[in-house]
N, C-alpha and C positions, 0 to 999 in steps of 0.2 A: 765520165769526163769531168763532171763537177767535183767529184772527190779527188781526182788527180790534180786539178787546179788548186784545190784547198791544200793538199799535201805539198805542192810545189812552193807554197808560201811559207812553209815551216822551215826555219833555219836550224842548222846543226847546233848553233849556240843555244837555241831554245831547249834542246834535249840533252845536251852533253852534261856530264858530271863536272862540277866546278871544284869540289873538294876531292882531288884525286889522291888515291892511296897508291903508293908505289913501293918498289923494293930496289936495292942496289944489286948489281950483278955478282958481287962477292958472296952474297948470302947463299945458304944451302936450300935444297928443295923442301926440307922440313919447315924451315922458317917461312918460305913462300906459301906452303900449304896452310900453315897456321894463320898467316895474315889473310889469306883468301877465305878460310873458314870463319874466322872471327868477324869478318866484315861482309860475309855473304856475297862474295863477288866471284865471278867465273874467270876473269882475266885480270892480270896484274901488270901494269907498265913497269918496265925495268929502266931506271934512270942512273946515269953516271954523270957526275958534275952537272946535275939539273938538265941533262940532255937525254932524250929518249933514245935508248939503244936497243930496245926490244920489248916484247910482250910475252909473258908466260901465261898459259891457259891451264885449266884443270886437266884437260886432255894430255897436255905435255907432262904433267906430273904422273898421270896414270901410265903413260908410255914409259917413263923413266923407271917406274916401279916394276914393270913387266920385264924390262931388258936386263 
């Protein structure tokens, strides 16, 4: 119970990434994979006109390669 109370005090802003790496929806999956690999990230926000329009994950890239 004590641990849950401690965790409940932690805010998302305390844990979130502040320097977000993103990609535009027009880029291809090779470019997305390259950005993810170079930055050691598993998920990549997709922004259009500075607005979040989606997120691409490594699993999405793998699925695309299989299809």
